[in-house]
Every structure is written in C-alpha cells, then in structure tokens.
GUDOKE-548733 format. One record per residue (C-alpha): residue number from 1; residue in three letters; x, z, y. Coordinates in Angstrom, 3 decimals. Example, Ala and Ser with C-alpha at 12.3 -4.5 7.8 and 13.67 -1.06 7.14 Angstrom:
     n   res       east         up      north
     1   Ala     12.300      7.800     -4.500
     2   Ser     13.670      7.140     -1.060
***
This chain:
     n   res       east         up      north
     1   Met     19.262    -23.783      1.958
     2   Ser     17.918    -24.520     -1.245
     3   Ile     14.937    -26.559     -1.003
     4   Arg     15.283    -30.229     -0.201
     5   Arg     12.914    -31.351      2.249
     6   Arg     12.255    -34.606     -0.167
     7   Asp     11.377    -32.048     -2.803
     8   Leu      9.081    -30.382     -0.341
     9   Leu      7.021    -33.243      0.596
    10   Ala      6.453    -34.342     -3.098
    11   Ala      5.668    -30.703     -3.658
    12   Thr      2.579    -30.155     -1.256
    13   Ala      1.382    -33.428     -1.621
    14   Ala      0.618    -32.174     -5.226
    15   Ala     -1.015    -29.405     -4.620
    16   Thr     -5.039    -29.537     -5.368
    17   Leu     -7.906    -28.054     -4.861
    18   Thr    -11.075    -27.035     -7.182
    19   Ala    -14.091    -29.501     -7.545
    20   Gly    -17.521    -28.714     -5.968
    21   Leu    -20.115    -27.569     -8.359
    22   Pro    -23.786    -27.185     -8.226
    23   Arg    -24.199    -23.380     -8.505
    24   Arg    -26.663    -23.928    -11.305
    25   Ala    -24.404    -25.838    -13.175
    26   Arg    -21.598    -23.420    -13.249
    27   Ala    -21.171    -20.371    -15.514
    28   Ala    -18.851    -17.979    -16.441
    29   Asp    -16.968    -19.588    -19.272
    30   Thr    -17.078    -23.004    -17.006
    31   Pro    -13.864    -25.197    -18.772
    32   Gly    -11.359    -26.477    -16.434
    33   Val    -11.856    -24.940    -13.045
    34   Tyr     -8.802    -22.572    -13.501
    35   Asp     -6.717    -24.530    -15.846
    36   Leu     -4.301    -24.999    -14.198
    37   Glu     -1.516    -27.757    -15.222
    38   Arg      1.797    -26.444    -16.251
    39   Phe      4.361    -26.661    -13.545
    40   Gly      7.906    -25.256    -13.504
    41   Asn      9.517    -22.347    -15.236
    42   Ala      8.323    -19.185    -12.604
    43   Arg      4.815    -18.437    -11.274
    44   Ile      4.099    -16.144     -8.423
    45   Leu      1.008    -14.794     -7.532
    46   His     -0.308    -13.668     -4.128
    47   Ile     -3.205    -11.799     -2.882
    48   Thr     -3.529    -10.701      0.696
    49   Asp     -5.899     -8.609      3.242
    50   Thr     -8.310     -7.417      0.848
    51   His     -9.446     -5.126      2.612
    52   Ala    -10.505     -2.363      0.019
    53   Gln    -13.373     -4.912     -1.236
    54   Leu    -14.059     -4.085     -4.676
    55   Lys    -17.169     -6.090     -5.271
    56   Pro    -17.770     -9.817     -4.515
    57   Val    -18.627    -10.567     -1.025
    58   Phe    -19.810    -13.164      1.149
    59   Phe    -17.458    -13.870      3.917
    60   Arg    -17.919    -16.674      6.481
    61   Glu    -14.513    -18.311      8.057
    62   Pro    -14.488    -18.685     11.625
    63   Ser    -16.177    -21.322     13.584
    64   Val    -13.663    -21.087     16.958
    65   Asn    -10.039    -20.547     15.904
    66   Leu     -8.133    -22.084     19.065
    67   Gly     -4.592    -22.721     19.446
    68   Val     -3.136    -23.205     22.293
    69   Gly      0.467    -25.385     23.343
    70   Ala      2.264    -26.432     20.630
    71   Met     -0.160    -24.835     17.609
    72   Ala     -3.588    -26.969     19.516
    73   Gly     -5.132    -28.863     16.380
    74   Gln     -2.498    -27.334     14.297
    75   Pro     -2.947    -25.194     10.580
    76   Pro     -4.221    -22.211     10.910
    77   His     -6.177    -23.477     13.850
    78   Leu     -8.187    -25.849     12.381
    79   Val    -12.057    -25.481     11.595
    80   Gly    -15.319    -26.652     10.463
    81   Lys    -15.046    -31.136     10.106
    82   Ala    -11.529    -30.844     11.101
    83   Phe    -10.327    -28.570      8.808
    84   Leu    -12.196    -30.367      5.987
    85   Asp    -10.510    -33.927      7.155
    86   Arg     -6.593    -32.283      7.413
    87   Phe     -6.811    -31.039      3.638
    88   Gly     -9.033    -33.840      2.012
    89   Ile    -12.011    -31.601      1.479
    90   Arg    -15.483    -33.386      0.052
    91   Pro    -18.361    -31.337      3.265
    92   Asp    -20.635    -30.497      0.309
    93   Ser    -17.945    -29.357     -2.158
    94   Ala    -17.804    -25.638     -3.294
    95   Asp    -14.479    -25.755     -1.268
    96   Ala    -15.707    -26.684      1.825
    97   Tyr    -17.771    -23.614      0.823
    98   Ala    -14.564    -21.288      0.548
    99   Phe    -12.869    -22.645      3.315
   100   Thr    -14.927    -23.449      6.082
   101   Cys    -18.005    -22.104      8.221
   102   Val    -19.578    -25.621      7.317
   103   Glu    -23.421    -25.083      6.393
   104   Phe    -22.397    -21.500      5.394
   105   Glu    -25.790    -19.887      4.579
   106   Lys    -27.029    -23.278      2.726
   107   Ala    -23.758    -23.060      0.698
   108   Ala    -24.025    -19.159      0.296
   109   Gly    -27.069    -19.916     -1.701
   110   Arg    -25.333    -22.690     -3.803
   111   Phe    -22.241    -21.100     -4.525
   112   Gly    -22.530    -17.595     -4.686
   113   Lys    -20.463    -14.451     -3.801
   114   Leu    -16.317    -14.757     -4.140
   115   Gly    -14.136    -12.228     -4.975
   116   Gly    -14.318     -8.720     -6.281
   117   Phe    -11.438     -7.073     -8.032
   118   Ala    -13.096     -7.128    -11.568
   119   His    -13.268    -10.893    -11.380
   120   Leu     -9.711    -11.325     -9.678
   121   Lys     -8.215     -9.417    -12.898
   122   Thr     -9.961    -12.013    -15.380
   123   Leu     -8.562    -14.950    -13.392
   124   Val     -4.945    -13.275    -12.838
   125   Asp     -4.630    -11.978    -16.273
   126   Lys     -5.701    -15.658    -17.555
   127   Leu     -3.091    -17.023    -15.181
   128   Arg     -0.314    -14.799    -16.250
   129   Ala     -1.185    -15.950    -20.053
   130   Asp     -1.160    -19.215    -19.010
   131   Val      2.742    -18.994    -18.529
   132   Gly      3.774    -16.438    -21.041
   133   Glu      5.347    -12.998    -20.827
   134   Arg      7.663    -12.214    -18.109
   135   Arg      7.150    -15.740    -16.130
   136   Ser      5.219    -14.307    -13.357
   137   Leu      4.696    -12.146    -10.694
   138   Leu      1.735    -10.404     -8.545
   139   Leu      2.489     -9.884     -4.868
   140   Asp      0.043     -8.184     -2.417
   141   Gly      0.678     -9.063      1.481
   142   Gly     -0.799     -5.726      2.282
   143   Asp     -4.398     -4.478      4.160
   144   Leu     -5.262     -3.348      0.535
   145   Trp     -6.274     -0.122      1.225
   146   Gln     -8.684     -0.149      4.181
   147   Gly    -12.089     -1.600      5.064
   148   Thr    -14.489      0.049      3.310
   149   Gly    -16.169      3.415      3.592
   150   Leu    -14.985      4.295     -0.050
   151   Ala    -11.362      3.558      0.782
   152   Asn    -11.592      5.256      4.076
   153   Thr    -13.211      8.349      2.339
   154   Val    -10.821      8.593     -0.337
   155   Lys     -7.937      7.123      2.431
   156   Gly     -7.141      4.230     -0.331
   157   Ala     -6.614      6.337     -3.553
   158   Asp     -9.028      3.981     -5.127
   159   Met     -6.941      0.709     -4.262
   160   Val     -4.057      2.490     -5.325
   161   Glu     -5.517      2.659     -8.790
   162   Ala     -7.248     -0.750     -8.681
   163   Ala     -3.729     -2.238     -7.692
   164   Asn     -1.847     -0.680    -10.921
   165   Leu     -4.806     -1.917    -13.319
   166   Leu     -4.841     -5.234    -11.680
   167   Gly     -0.833     -5.401    -11.612
   168   Ile      0.521     -5.263     -8.438
   169   Glu      4.225     -5.466     -8.826
   170   Ala      5.139     -5.250     -5.017
   171   Met      3.380     -5.159     -1.779
   172   Thr      3.969     -4.390      1.761
   173   Gly      1.643     -2.585      4.559
   174   His     -0.648     -3.058      7.927
   175   Trp     -3.642     -1.028      7.626
   176   Glu     -1.976      1.510      4.993
   177   Phe     -0.035      3.175      8.247
   178   Thr     -3.409      4.234      9.941
   179   Tyr     -3.688      6.812      7.178
   180   Gly     -0.318      8.484      8.332
   181   Glu      2.994      8.974      6.737
   182   Gln      1.963     12.092      4.636
   183   Val     -0.986     10.049      2.797
   184   Leu      1.002      6.994      2.422
   185   Arg      3.765      8.536      0.507
   186   Asp      1.242     10.484     -1.845
   187   Asn     -0.592      6.840     -2.198
   188   Leu      2.486      5.179     -3.122
   189   Ser      3.925      7.954     -5.303
   190   Arg      1.294      6.641     -7.540
   191   Phe      1.648      3.214     -6.891
   192   Lys      3.872      1.336    -10.081
   193   Gly      5.118     -1.315     -7.972
   194   Glu      7.533     -1.573     -4.878
   195   Phe      6.426     -0.937     -1.586
   196   Leu      8.592     -3.283      0.389
   197   Ala      9.273     -3.442      4.368
   198   Gln     12.445     -4.594      5.892
   199   Asn     11.575     -4.107      9.470
   200   Val     10.502     -0.375      9.522
   201   Phe     13.259      1.906     10.832
   202   Leu     13.431      5.863     11.649
   203   Thr     13.326      6.436     15.875
   204   Asp     16.501      7.735     17.174
   205   Glu     15.039     11.189     16.959
   206   Ala     13.490     11.248     13.249
   207   Ala     17.025      9.873     12.371
   208   Phe     18.629     12.299     14.092
   209   Asn     16.423     15.128     12.648
   210   Asp     17.055     13.870      8.853
   211   Ala     13.571     12.532      8.284
   212   Lys     12.863     10.575      5.160
   213   Ala     14.486      7.657      5.132
   214   Phe     14.946      4.861      1.970
   215   Asp     18.600      4.535      3.245
   216   Pro     19.442      6.930      5.519
   217   Ala     22.736      5.043      6.707
   218   Ser     20.988      2.087      8.169
   219   Gly     17.812      4.186      9.095
   220   Arg     15.506      1.623      6.840
   221   Val     12.161      3.844      5.897
   222   Phe     11.355      1.944      2.972
   223   Arg     12.839     -0.249      0.052
   224   Pro     13.339     -3.736      2.237
   225   Ser     13.430     -5.868     -0.950
   226   Val     13.753     -5.983     -4.742
   227   Ile     15.196     -8.839     -7.395
   228   Lys     12.932     -9.682     -9.946
   229   Glu     14.605    -11.803    -12.867
   230   Ile     12.164    -14.477    -14.577
   231   Ala     12.703    -16.765    -17.008
   232   Gly     16.609    -16.067    -16.980
   233   Phe     16.608    -16.656    -12.821
   234   Arg     16.546    -14.132    -10.300
   235   Ile     14.075    -13.727     -7.355
   236   Ala     14.499    -11.620     -4.113
   237   Ile     11.186    -10.581     -2.610
   238   Ile     11.637     -9.410      0.761
   239   Gly      8.808     -7.500      2.688
   240   Gln      7.580     -8.087      6.198
   241   Ala      5.387     -5.101      7.580
   242   Phe      2.917     -5.797     10.487
   243   Pro      5.161     -5.551     13.043
   244   Tyr      2.965     -3.939     15.783
   245   Val      1.788     -0.715     14.086
   246   Pro      2.372      1.523     16.885
   247   Ile      0.940     -1.069     19.413
   248   Ala     -2.349     -2.035     17.864
   249   His     -3.272      1.662     16.318
   250   Pro     -2.395      5.364     17.437
   251   Arg      1.093      5.869     17.800
   252   Arg      0.314      9.617     16.076
   253   Phe      0.085      7.902     12.846
   254   Thr      3.651      7.034     12.495
   255   Pro      5.552      8.964     15.433
   256   Asp      8.988      8.705     13.360
   257   Trp      8.991      4.942     12.679
   258   Arg     10.093      1.961     14.603
   259   Phe      8.375     -1.594     13.910
   260   Gly      9.147     -5.259     15.148
   261   Ile      9.919     -8.302     13.714
   262   Arg     13.546     -8.098     13.175
   263   Asp     14.350    -11.411     12.439
   264   Glu     18.386    -10.909     12.600
   265   Glu     18.012     -7.899     10.346
   266   Leu     15.774    -10.144      8.176
   267   Gln     18.422    -13.020      8.427
   268   Lys     21.678    -10.822      7.341
   269   Leu     19.184     -9.178      4.658
   270   Val     18.378    -12.852      3.119
   271   Asp     22.288    -13.764      3.089
   272   Ser     23.461    -10.764      1.518
   273   His     20.987    -12.047     -1.487
   274   Arg     22.132    -15.106     -1.224
   275   Asn     25.752    -14.543     -0.711
   276   Thr     26.472    -11.485     -2.811
   277   Asp     23.529    -11.207     -5.235
   278   Lys     23.723    -14.719     -5.621
   279   Val     19.626    -14.800     -6.481
   280   Asp     18.062    -18.643     -7.184
   281   Ala     15.387    -18.157     -4.745
   282   Val     14.097    -16.234     -1.575
   283   Ile     10.432    -15.212     -1.140
   284   Leu      9.445    -13.283      1.946
   285   Leu      6.030    -11.115      1.786
   286   Ser      4.808    -11.352      4.759
   287   His      2.323     -9.208      7.085
   288   Asn      3.406    -11.122     10.584
   289   Gly      0.227    -13.514     10.597
   290   Met      1.046    -17.167     10.284
   291   Asp      1.652    -18.150     14.174
   292   Val      4.470    -15.513     13.845
   293   Asp      5.812    -16.613     10.464
   294   Leu      5.923    -20.144     11.736
   295   Lys      8.442    -19.613     14.217
   296   Leu     10.205    -17.245     11.775
   297   Ala     10.845    -19.577      9.479
   298   Ser     12.157    -21.587     12.340
   299   Arg     14.853    -19.250     13.360
   300   Val     15.554    -17.560      9.742
   301   Thr     17.512    -19.596      7.091
   302   Gly     17.386    -19.381      3.659
   303   Ile     14.156    -18.394      2.872
   304   Asp     12.201    -20.922      0.411
   305   Val      8.628    -19.420      0.776
   306   Ile      6.826    -17.276      3.308
   307   Leu      3.918    -15.627      1.637
   308   Gly      1.800    -14.671      4.540
   309   Gly     -1.359    -12.626      5.829
   310   His     -2.711    -10.235      8.363
   311   Thr     -4.375    -13.344     10.368
   312   His     -6.616    -14.107      7.008
   313   Asp     -6.165    -17.947      7.278
   314   Ala     -7.151    -19.510      3.992
   315   Ile     -4.440    -22.430      4.285
   316   Pro     -4.791    -24.777      1.213
   317   Leu     -1.367    -26.157      1.529
   318   Pro      1.808    -24.831      2.450
   319   Ile      2.935    -25.919      6.161
   320   Thr      6.986    -27.173      6.074
   321   Val      9.097    -25.958      8.907
   322   Thr     12.697    -27.537      9.353
   323   Asn     15.815    -24.818     10.499
   324   Ala     18.967    -25.083     10.890
   325   Gly     19.641    -24.269      7.135
   326   Gly     16.903    -26.759      5.539
   327   Val     12.856    -25.854      5.380
   328   Thr     10.877    -23.057      4.420
   329   Leu      7.201    -23.174      3.311
   330   Val      4.878    -21.194      5.072
   331   Thr      1.452    -20.000      3.780
   332   Asn     -1.418    -17.433      4.254
   333   Ala     -4.223    -16.656      1.538
   334   Gly     -6.987    -15.834      3.209
   335   Ser     -8.730    -12.575      3.235
   336   Asn    -11.510    -10.115      1.643
   337   Gly    -10.167    -11.004     -1.917
   338   Lys    -11.613    -14.790     -1.569
   339   Phe     -8.034    -16.329     -3.039
   340   Leu     -5.785    -16.073     -5.437
   341   Ala     -2.506    -17.898     -4.113
   342   Val     -0.241    -19.509     -7.607
   343   Leu      3.468    -20.654     -6.360
   344   Asp      4.536    -22.130     -9.440
   345   Leu      8.392    -22.469     -8.900
   346   Glu     11.159    -25.377    -10.537
   347   Leu     14.061    -23.179    -10.663
   348   Thr     17.709    -24.128    -11.074
   349   Arg     20.979    -22.533    -11.059
   350   Gly     21.049    -21.209     -7.192
   351   Lys     18.103    -22.749     -5.732
   352   Val     14.399    -23.965     -5.849
   353   Ala     14.165    -27.694     -7.015
   354   Asn     10.539    -28.060     -6.572
   355   Val      7.383    -25.948     -6.064
   356   Arg      3.449    -26.552     -6.763
   357   Tyr      1.466    -24.257     -4.799
   358   Arg     -2.317    -23.861     -5.000
   359   Leu     -5.140    -21.328     -3.224
   360   Leu     -7.781    -20.885     -5.485
   361   Pro    -11.132    -19.578     -3.744
   362   Val    -12.297    -16.599     -6.711
   363   Phe    -15.663    -17.549     -7.562
   364   Ser    -17.555    -14.343     -8.919
   365   Glu    -19.830    -16.659    -10.702
   366   Leu    -17.325    -18.550    -12.484
   367   Leu    -15.261    -15.492    -14.104
   368   Lys    -16.433    -13.010    -16.452
   369   Pro    -15.576     -9.864    -14.733
   370   Asp    -13.139     -7.563    -16.590
   371   Ser    -14.726     -4.569    -18.609
   372   Thr    -11.643     -2.322    -17.834
   373   Met    -11.648     -2.982    -14.136
   374   Gln    -15.523     -2.781    -13.677
   375   Ala    -15.419      0.651    -15.312
   376   Leu    -12.876      1.740    -12.790
   377   Ile    -14.732      0.321     -9.659
   378   Asp    -17.999      2.091    -11.324
   379   Arg    -16.184      4.937    -11.619
   380   Val    -14.435      5.161     -8.162
   381   Arg    -17.836      4.697     -6.606
   382   Glu    -19.970      6.709     -8.269
   383   Pro    -19.193     10.118     -6.562
   384   His    -19.444      8.593     -3.088
   385   Val    -21.975      5.782     -2.706
   386   Thr    -25.236      7.277     -3.231
   387   Asp    -25.719      8.537     -0.135
   388   Trp    -25.072      5.317      1.226
   389   Ser    -27.350      3.284     -0.936
   390   Asp    -31.059      3.966      1.105
   391   Lys    -31.660      0.683      3.745
   392   Leu    -31.071      0.954      7.203
   393   Ala    -32.785     -2.220      8.096
   394   Thr    -32.932     -6.201      7.064
   395   Ala    -30.635     -8.572      8.367
   396   Asp    -33.326    -11.262     10.196
   397   His    -30.310    -13.623     10.690
   398   Leu    -26.647    -14.273      9.676
   399   Leu    -24.324    -11.277     10.653
   400   Tyr    -20.718    -12.517      9.909
   401   Arg    -17.450    -11.116     12.251
   402   Arg    -14.728    -13.872     12.287
   403   Gly    -14.227    -16.010     15.222
   404   Asn    -12.304    -15.823     18.568
   405   Phe    -14.445    -14.466     20.564
   406   Ser    -17.824    -13.414     18.953
   407   Gly    -19.726    -12.720     15.627
   408   Thr    -22.842    -11.596     14.837
   409   Met    -22.113     -8.628     13.695
   410   Asp    -19.703     -7.659     16.200
   411   Gln    -23.064     -8.519     18.601
   412   Leu    -25.005     -5.737     16.609
   413   Ile    -22.203     -3.329     16.972
   414   Cys    -21.891     -3.622     21.288
   415   Asp    -26.074     -3.473     20.887
   416   Ala    -25.594      0.208     19.396
   417   Leu    -22.974      1.164     21.738
   418   Leu    -25.107     -0.238     24.766
   419   Asn    -28.382      1.338     23.799
   420   Glu    -27.552      4.645     22.466
   421   Leu    -24.846      5.325     24.454
   422   Asp    -27.108      4.590     27.445
   423   Ser    -23.853      2.564     28.822
   424   Glu    -24.052     -0.612     30.926
   425   Ile    -21.033     -2.210     29.028
   426   Ala    -19.663     -2.410     25.302
   427   Leu    -16.442     -3.394     24.155
   428   Ser    -15.980     -3.472     20.328
   429   Pro    -12.256     -4.261     18.693
   430   Gly    -11.935     -8.157     17.624
   431   Phe    -11.272     -7.095     14.322
   432   Arg    -11.057     -9.721     11.445
   433   Trp    -12.315     -7.323      8.191
   434   Gly    -15.637     -7.248      7.255
   435   Pro    -18.236     -8.658      5.076
   436   Thr    -20.885    -11.465      5.850
   437   Ala    -24.486    -10.536      5.145
   438   Leu    -27.481    -13.073      5.306
   439   Ala    -30.552    -13.184      6.455
   440   Gly    -33.474    -11.169      4.545
   441   Gln    -30.350     -8.778      3.479
   442   Pro    -31.039     -4.903      3.216
   443   Leu    -28.542     -3.450      5.341
   444   Thr    -27.216      0.294      4.291
   445   Met    -24.436      2.798      5.609
   446   Glu    -22.089      1.141      2.909
   447   Asp    -22.454     -2.251      4.821
   448   Val    -22.057     -0.216      8.364
   449   Leu    -19.226      1.225      7.249
   450   Ala    -17.473     -2.200      5.353
   451   Glu    -17.682     -3.050      9.558
   452   Thr    -16.191      0.184     10.755
   453   Ala    -14.358      2.210      8.302
   454   Ile    -11.306      3.461      9.995
   455   Thr     -9.517      6.420     10.894
   456   Tyr     -9.817      6.657     14.356
   457   Pro    -13.319      5.562     14.537
   458   Glu    -14.974      8.116     17.295
   459   Thr    -16.885      6.469     20.335
   460   Tyr    -16.336      7.197     23.617
   461   Val    -18.296      6.533     27.068
   462   Ala    -15.638      6.245     30.165
   463   Thr    -15.992      5.311     33.939
   464   Met    -14.204      1.828     34.473
   465   Thr    -13.400     -0.185     37.559
   466   Gly    -14.323     -3.727     37.559
   467   Ser    -10.251     -4.296     37.509
   468   Gln     -9.624     -2.452     34.962
   469   Ile    -12.147     -4.110     32.862
   470   Lys    -11.144     -6.976     33.614
   471   Asp     -7.466     -6.198     33.304
   472   Val     -8.467     -4.863     29.559
   473   Leu    -10.287     -8.480     28.690
   474   Glu     -6.833    -10.394     30.248
   475   Asp     -4.289     -8.266     27.954
   476   Val     -6.216     -8.691     24.820
   477   Cys     -6.422    -12.430     25.717
   478   Asp     -2.954    -12.446     26.052
   479   Asn     -2.237    -11.385     22.856
   480   Leu     -4.500    -13.669     21.193
   481   Phe     -3.248    -16.620     23.123
   482   Asn      0.311    -15.882     23.976
   483   Ala      2.309    -19.304     23.646
   484   Asp      5.276    -17.390     22.167
   485   Pro      3.794    -16.239     18.749
   486   Tyr      6.202    -13.303     18.908
   487   His      4.195    -12.157     21.330
   488   Gln      0.639    -12.389     19.419
   489   Gln     -0.702     -9.269     17.341
   490   Gly     -3.293    -10.891     15.480
   491   Gly     -6.855    -10.386     15.797
   492   Asp     -9.629    -11.644     17.887
   493   Met    -10.956    -11.395     20.994
   494   Val    -12.359     -7.883     22.177
   495   Arg    -16.192     -8.299     21.943
   496   Val    -18.392     -7.331     24.966
   497   Gly    -22.130     -6.204     25.423
   498   Gly    -24.000     -6.304     28.505
   499   Leu    -21.212     -8.641     30.326
   500   Ala    -20.767    -12.427     30.435
   501   Tyr    -17.347    -14.198     31.585
   502   Ala    -15.717    -17.421     31.407
   503   Cys    -12.484    -18.035     29.662
   504   Thr     -9.573    -20.557     30.047
   505   Pro     -7.191    -19.580     26.928
   506   Ala     -4.233    -22.229     28.018
   507   Glu     -3.886    -20.083     31.286
   508   Ser     -1.271    -17.301     31.692
   509   Ile     -2.178    -13.767     31.634
   510   Gly     -4.057    -12.041     34.684
   511   Lys     -5.353    -15.882     35.333
   512   Arg     -7.543    -16.600     31.976
   513   Ile    -10.603    -14.609     32.312
   514   Ser    -13.070    -15.254     35.421
   515   Glu    -16.712    -14.613     36.251
   516   Leu    -17.309    -11.715     35.047
   517   Lys    -21.226    -11.215     35.855
   518   Leu    -23.286     -8.171     34.274
   519   Arg    -26.689     -9.177     32.049
   520   Asn    -28.338     -8.847     35.603
   521   Gly    -26.530    -11.768     36.811
   522   Arg    -24.857     -9.954     39.702
   523   His    -20.980    -10.161     39.328
   524   Leu    -18.433     -7.122     38.695
   525   Glu    -17.331     -5.782     41.525
   526   Ala    -13.255     -5.099     41.076
   527   Gly    -13.388     -1.711     42.926
   528   Lys    -17.063     -0.590     41.576
   529   Arg    -17.000      1.943     38.565
   530   Tyr    -19.570      1.198     35.493
   531   Arg    -19.881      3.334     32.602
   532   Val    -18.159      1.947     29.018
   533   Ala    -18.753      2.528     25.737
   534   Gly    -16.674      1.907     22.929
   535   Trp    -14.607      2.580     19.765
   536   Ala    -11.029      2.527     17.971
   537   Ser     -8.900      3.829     20.898
   538   Val     -5.403      4.397     20.294
   539   Asn     -6.111      7.571     22.310
   540   Glu     -7.911     10.550     20.806
   541   Gln    -11.562     10.484     21.368
   542   Ser    -14.200     12.890     20.438
   543   Gly    -17.616     10.939     20.383
   544   Ala    -19.597     10.107     17.097
   545   Pro    -18.008      8.295     14.786
   546   Val    -19.000      4.761     14.952
   547   Trp    -20.888      3.955     11.951
   548   Asp    -23.222      6.689     12.763
   549   Ile    -24.352      5.380     16.237
   550   Val    -24.616      1.865     14.491
   551   Ala    -26.973      3.442     11.539
   552   Arg    -28.917      5.325     14.310
   553   His    -29.879      2.249     16.051
   554   Leu    -30.561      0.462     13.044
   555   Arg    -33.166      3.270     12.009
   556   Ala    -34.787      3.040     15.321
   557   Gly    -35.836     -0.656     14.629
   558   Arg    -34.596     -2.071     17.744
   559   Pro    -35.194     -5.669     17.985
   560   Pro    -31.762     -7.939     17.391
   561   Asn    -30.354     -9.024     20.891
   562   Arg    -30.693    -12.729     20.699
   563   Asp    -28.526    -13.345     23.697
   564   Ala    -25.970    -15.619     23.422
   565   Pro    -22.907    -14.105     23.584
   566   Gly    -21.704    -14.660     27.160
   567   Val    -18.034    -16.349     26.755
   568   Thr    -17.800    -19.871     28.440
   569   Leu    -14.934    -21.314     27.639
   570   Asn    -12.669    -23.915     30.096
   571   Gly    -10.243    -26.523     29.169
   572   Val    -10.505    -26.648     25.511
   573   Glu    -12.588    -30.022     25.120
   574   Gly    -11.759    -31.963     22.196
   575   Asn     -9.807    -28.801     20.267
   576   Pro    -10.086    -29.158     16.575
   577   Gly     -9.983    -24.900     16.736
   578   Ile    -13.931    -24.921     17.595
   579   Ala    -16.499    -26.248     15.345
   580   Arg    -19.301    -28.626     16.458
   581   Leu    -22.312    -27.062     14.486
   582   Gly    -25.516    -28.403     15.833
***
C-alpha cells in the first residue's frame, strides 16, 4: 500500500471548510471562498448522486441517521450538533447549513440554494484552471441520470449532454440501470467519458448466448477501469457500480447481468494495476454506500482513496481505514449537486506521498452560472416543463425527505395513497433523493416529479395480512441496520401511512418491529387482512403512476396530515445519529 499512515493523518488534518458568510454579504464575485491553496501535482474532482438536478435546490440533510454496532456514533452516522462538533463547524455558518439540518429553514433564507449544473460548471472550470491543463480529472459516482421528471421523460439524455459539457471523464452507475440495457447503451454511446463497473458480469445463460460484453472471456459487461496520466504520473480509476441493482429494482431491467460487491475480483484488478501496469495511484470510484466502502477498505489492499456515493452522506473529511497493506481513505460526497469534492494528490513514482481533500458546498449565489451550461439547461427543459409549471398547492410547512424513518414529503405521499386509493395502510419507499420545499413554496407537477420520477412508478392496492406487513417492515429494517455492511443496500426505512410501530434498530431480524397499531389505535392482527396501497414495486403493476395520485391529492386541497410519523425508537438513547431539534 502506497500511502503511509503518518501522511494520512497530516493530510486529513489539513482539510478545510468554507467560511460562513451572511447572505447579503455574498455575491457571485466574492473573492476567496473557492480559492484553494495549491497542493500536490494532480487534482481529482468528484461529484455523485446529483439525481439529475440541473437547477439549484434546497436539500435538508437528515436529523436521523443511526449507526448500530461498531458504526454507532461514527461517520457517517452523525447528525446535527454531533456532526458539527466532530468536524469543527461553527453552528451558525454556511457549512453548518450545507452539511446538517441545524436551523435549516432559517439558514435556507440566509444562504440560499445549492448546486445547479450551470453554477457547478463555473466552479469545476475554475478549479481545473487553477492547477493547469492536463493536471485534473472530473469523476461522477453515479445516480447522474435519474431524479427529475425531465430526466425520466427523456431517459437520461439531458444528463448525458450536461455531463459532456461539464467534462466528466469517467462515471459508474446505479439508477442508470433502471432505464434498461438498450437505453443505457444508447446513452453511453453519446457519453464522451468512460463508464466503469468492475463488478457487473453476464449471467451464465447470457454468456452462453454470446450477449454483449466488454470482455467476453471474463464475462465483464463494462470496462472495469481506466488509467489516466496526469503530470507524467499514472492513476488507475476503477469503477464499482451499485452491487444490488437486481434486488433493489425490478430484475426485468437487467436480466442478463449479475452484480455484487465482488471484492475478490476487485483485489485482483488492483494488484494487476499495481504490479503489471505500475500505476502511481489507485482510486476506487464507488457506488457501494459509505458503510460498505468502509468494510471493503478493510479487506482490499492497494487502494489509495475511495471516492464514494449512494448513501448521500456529505462527509467533510476522509475516514482512514487500516488494512493488511496499509491504509485507505474513504470519502462520500453528498447528493443533489450540493457538493464538489476536491482531492489533491502529491504523487511520487509508484505511490501517493500525501493528499489534501475538501468537500466544497456549491453555493449558487456565490457562483456566476456558466452561460453555455445555462443555455443547455434552458434548451432541454423548454419542450417539457410547460405542462408541469401550474401550481397544484402551496407547501404550508417544510417538506423534506431524508431521514432513516420519516420525512414530511414522504408523509404527503402516504396521505395521497391513503386518500386517493381508499386504503387502510400506505407504504412508500425510503428513497434518499428528492429536494426540499420550504413553507410557502408553490408546489407544481415538476416538484412532485422530483420526488417520484422513476421508470416503475405504478401504484397498487393489495390485500396483505398483518404478519405480511410486519415481514415487509422487518426486511427493510434489516437492510438498513444489519450489523454487516455487506448486507446493507442503502436507502431509508419504508415510509408508512395509517400505521404506527416501534423499532429497536440494534435487534436482529424478526425482532426489530413491534407494537404495530392502526390509526384507530387497534393493534395490527397477524392473521387479519388489510387494504394496503403502495408504489415502486419490483413486481409489475398496472395502477396509475404515483405522481398522478399525489397531484390529484394536492389539487383536492385536503388539509395536510399533522400526525407524528408514528415510529417509536427503542435502545437509541444517546446515539448521536439523532438530532435534538427541540
């Protein structure tokens, strides 16, 4: 392993955060905020999980992000004040607003929206120009093509154009696979960078039938890695796609492909780059999720830095993981276009001597939008958004999604399912994408689509027994809180409407969920059958798309459900993954 432990300790201590600036004091030409001290001889820029958000957004970070077992109280499972204390961020600063939920509504009015590809383009171009030609790379960690009504309508084609203009040189994938193989390949034929995924292989049947693959001999469907040269040094970039695509999404989208973490194959690839290709650095561009990456870093040697995604964790400083070959830095760069990671490397022959890492919030009011990118955004949006601009309702309270167990935006979706589909119980997936709406904000169909736009949006109404409902909750909860990160698939707990329950995250599967009660206070009976509405099923459904159900609910002007989410947590007292907001 090429990074020495003492080098990493010095490197992580050197990472700095932007200053908190009053909103009225900031302008597009404010000097210094994005002027980074030169360091090293190679710069790698990293974005991930933008979820097709071409425009700036509000996005509230979670107030509940629990870690259990060895991960209790460890990044990324810190929120609120505990997060600020861990990373030395001042509570009233711009960074506190970007990285946490602390006084979010007040801070949103002060610091404004984050992200937006026109603003991101300005920042990327500046940071690349600062280090000179051919001394930087721009990488994307996946979930680039999905997350808005526009992206869903044009099947990610808008984001391919934006990625090309932004200058992304390599990416991996997750939600990209949900467009299906043909659309994926069509988009990749127009993408100017490399799509990397060392962990996607043909099924035996597909290999027998000579299905298309990057390497038919091994069965690898996509290029696993690429070697880039910067300032005379060779850097291997390895792609790690989301390992659980056929489990988390309908299998019909990727019937010929096998996924998985595949750390043994990854180790062989790293060793080949180190021993045969004689690279000077190895970077893993990962969509595993941070807990998975932390375990992988302890098992696979020879990786210098993991640039991670999937779990939407915005972590200001890398986490150092010791393994049999040395140490690996593990990062995660947030979501929704809010952040741009800057990894500066000091390379010497055959190793990384030192690093400096910063996760920069992309404050849209500080960055003049790039005119060429803005023109592209205006052009791709114009044919599609007119029909989505009419006001459906007004948000009368903060509507957000992120959080292990509930979000007010998800409560709204559950209310719509309950009322419009005449059901007793509603289930809604715990997706982590989807921007935040402030109180007083008009809600349009474009806003609804930004919370629901997927390729399998059909709603359903099913009859389920109480025991089946409990099994669903137990299964999703085990995915979220399994003590072994390799059994976690990311995302948050399924949202429920019309039902309350207690959860003990540290328990084992089958023992986490208890005290299930309907809205009328009656206990859920194991053998009794209930009418349950939901959407985003991995099985094909024929109901109306969920965005139509939510829009109908909003147009009806029904009063919002002010009931508490109905989840009682046990055994988490003192856990810094819960923010005390009162």
